[in-house]
KERO-264240 format. One line per field, with one value per residue: chain; x, y, z of N, C-alpha, C in turn. Coordinates in steps of 0.2 Angstrom, whole numbers. Layout:
BEGIN
ch c(A, ...)
n_c1 c(X, ...)
n_c2 c(Y, ...)
n_c3 c(Z, ...)
ca_c1 c(X, ...)
ca_c2 c(Y, ...)
ca_c3 c(Z, ...)
c_c1 c(X, ...)
c_c2 c(Y, ...)
c_c3 c(Z, ...)
***
This chain:
BEGIN
ch c(A, A, A, A, A, A, A, A, A, A, A, A, A, A, A, A, A, A, A, A, A, A, A, A, A, A, A, A, A, A, A, A, A, A, A, A, A, A, A, A, A, A, A, A, A, A, A, A, A, A, A, A, A, A, A, A, A, A, A, A, A, A, A, A, A, A, A, A, A, A, A, A, A, A, A, A, A, A, A, A, A, A, A, A, A, A, A, A, A, A, A, A, A, A, A, A, A, A, A, A, A, A)
n_c1 c(5, 4, 10, -1, -4, 4, 2, 4, 16, 14, 14, 29, 41, 59, 70, 60, 58, 67, 68, 59, 66, 77, 74, 70, 80, 86, 76, 75, 88, 89, 78, 86, 96, 89, 85, 77, 73, 75, 94, 111, 127, 132, 128, 119, 130, 136, 125, 122, 135, 136, 122, 126, 130, 119, 110, 118, 113, 100, 100, 104, 96, 85, 89, 91, 78, 72, 82, 79, 67, 55, 45, 35, 31, 22, 10, 1, 3, 16, 15, 7, 16, 27, 19, 18, 29, 30, 32, 25, 28, 39, 44, 37, 46, 56, 49, 44, 43, 26, 23, 28, 23, 25)
n_c2 c(-6, 12, 26, 42, 53, 69, 85, 96, 106, 127, 136, 143, 157, 156, 162, 163, 146, 144, 154, 149, 134, 138, 144, 133, 125, 133, 130, 119, 116, 125, 120, 108, 113, 118, 120, 116, 103, 86, 80, 80, 89, 92, 89, 100, 108, 110, 107, 123, 128, 127, 134, 147, 148, 143, 153, 165, 161, 160, 175, 178, 170, 180, 193, 190, 190, 202, 209, 205, 214, 205, 210, 209, 197, 183, 180, 169, 160, 155, 150, 139, 132, 128, 120, 109, 105, 97, 109, 111, 101, 101, 117, 116, 108, 118, 129, 127, 112, 100, 104, 94, 79, 79)
n_c3 c(-2, -5, 2, 9, -6, -4, -5, -18, -21, -20, -32, -34, -36, -41, -31, -18, -16, -12, -1, 8, 8, 14, 27, 34, 36, 44, 52, 57, 62, 72, 81, 83, 94, 104, 120, 130, 124, 127, 125, 119, 124, 114, 101, 102, 100, 88, 80, 83, 76, 62, 61, 60, 47, 39, 42, 36, 24, 22, 23, 12, 1, 5, 2, -12, -16, -14, -21, -34, -35, -31, -17, -9, 6, 1, 11, 14, 4, 5, 18, 15, 6, 18, 23, 17, 17, 31, 36, 50, 57, 62, 65, 77, 86, 89, 99, 117, 124, 130, 148, 160, 169, 185)
ca_c1 c(1, 8, 5, -5, 1, 5, -2, 6, 18, 10, 17, 32, 47, 66, 69, 53, 57, 75, 69, 58, 71, 84, 72, 67, 86, 87, 71, 79, 96, 86, 76, 93, 97, 84, 89, 71, 72, 82, 100, 117, 127, 140, 122, 119, 136, 136, 119, 124, 140, 130, 117, 130, 133, 112, 107, 119, 112, 93, 99, 106, 90, 83, 93, 91, 71, 74, 85, 74, 59, 50, 47, 35, 29, 15, 13, -4, 6, 23, 12, 6, 24, 31, 14, 19, 35, 31, 35, 21, 32, 46, 42, 35, 52, 59, 46, 46, 38, 22, 25, 27, 18, 29)
ca_c2 c(0, 18, 34, 45, 59, 74, 89, 98, 114, 132, 138, 148, 156, 150, 165, 162, 143, 145, 156, 142, 130, 139, 144, 125, 123, 135, 130, 112, 115, 128, 114, 103, 118, 120, 118, 113, 97, 82, 78, 81, 98, 92, 88, 107, 114, 106, 114, 129, 130, 123, 138, 153, 146, 143, 160, 167, 157, 164, 181, 178, 169, 185, 198, 189, 189, 210, 212, 203, 216, 203, 215, 207, 189, 183, 174, 164, 154, 152, 145, 130, 127, 124, 115, 104, 102, 97, 113, 111, 97, 105, 122, 114, 107, 127, 128, 122, 107, 103, 102, 85, 77, 80)
ca_c3 c(1, -5, 7, 5, -8, -2, -8, -24, -17, -21, -38, -30, -38, -38, -25, -14, -15, -8, 6, 13, 10, 19, 32, 37, 36, 50, 59, 59, 68, 80, 84, 90, 101, 108, 130, 133, 124, 127, 121, 124, 121, 107, 96, 99, 98, 81, 78, 84, 74, 55, 63, 55, 38, 37, 44, 31, 19, 22, 24, 4, 0, 5, 0, -19, -18, -15, -25, -38, -36, -25, -12, -3, 7, 1, 18, 14, -3, 8, 23, 11, 5, 25, 26, 14, 17, 35, 44, 57, 62, 60, 68, 83, 89, 93, 107, 122, 125, 135, 153, 161, 174, 188)
c_c1 c(3, 1, 3, 0, 1, 4, 3, 10, 13, 14, 24, 39, 53, 67, 63, 57, 63, 74, 65, 64, 76, 81, 70, 74, 88, 84, 74, 83, 92, 82, 81, 96, 95, 83, 82, 68, 78, 85, 105, 120, 131, 134, 121, 123, 137, 129, 123, 130, 135, 124, 121, 131, 123, 111, 110, 113, 104, 94, 101, 99, 84, 82, 91, 88, 72, 75, 81, 66, 54, 51, 43, 31, 22, 15, 9, 1, 15, 21, 10, 14, 25, 26, 16, 23, 36, 35, 30, 26, 39, 48, 41, 40, 54, 57, 47, 39, 33, 25, 26, 23, 21, 32)
c_c2 c(7, 21, 37, 50, 66, 81, 93, 106, 120, 133, 144, 153, 155, 153, 163, 154, 141, 148, 151, 136, 131, 142, 139, 124, 126, 135, 124, 113, 122, 123, 106, 107, 118, 117, 116, 109, 93, 79, 82, 89, 96, 91, 95, 111, 114, 110, 120, 134, 131, 131, 145, 155, 146, 150, 164, 167, 161, 171, 180, 177, 177, 191, 198, 192, 196, 212, 210, 208, 210, 205, 213, 200, 188, 175, 168, 155, 152, 148, 138, 126, 124, 119, 108, 101, 101, 103, 112, 106, 101, 111, 121, 112, 115, 127, 125, 118, 106, 104, 93, 86, 74, 78)
c_c3 c(-1, 1, 5, 2, -5, -8, -14, -20, -24, -26, -33, -34, -35, -32, -17, -10, -12, -2, 10, 13, 16, 28, 40, 40, 43, 58, 64, 64, 76, 85, 89, 95, 106, 116, 132, 131, 124, 120, 122, 119, 114, 102, 95, 100, 92, 76, 79, 79, 65, 55, 59, 47, 35, 39, 38, 26, 16, 17, 13, 1, 0, -1, -11, -22, -18, -22, -33, -40, -31, -19, -8, -2, 7, 6, 18, 9, 1, 15, 20, 8, 12, 25, 24, 13, 25, 39, 51, 62, 66, 65, 76, 89, 91, 99, 113, 121, 130, 143, 157, 167, 180, 196)
***
């Protein structure tokens, strides 16, 4: 049995697609660094080191968008793209986990 088919990505410019991809890279690393989540310090350290480069790539993608005249962020379209790319689960790792019953 095949897994359910994902909805198609909305139409994005190359620059918008790059921004979405680089944003999710940054979010994934922030989720690994999150001190409110279980993990070891080495994993967090490696993620923090990688974050510098990924943040610069996100900045560059936004700069390219701006230079191409794409001065507005179409939030609804980009949010749909983030949902298709599992952005809700990925961004949830950045926030605090629910309180434990202790």
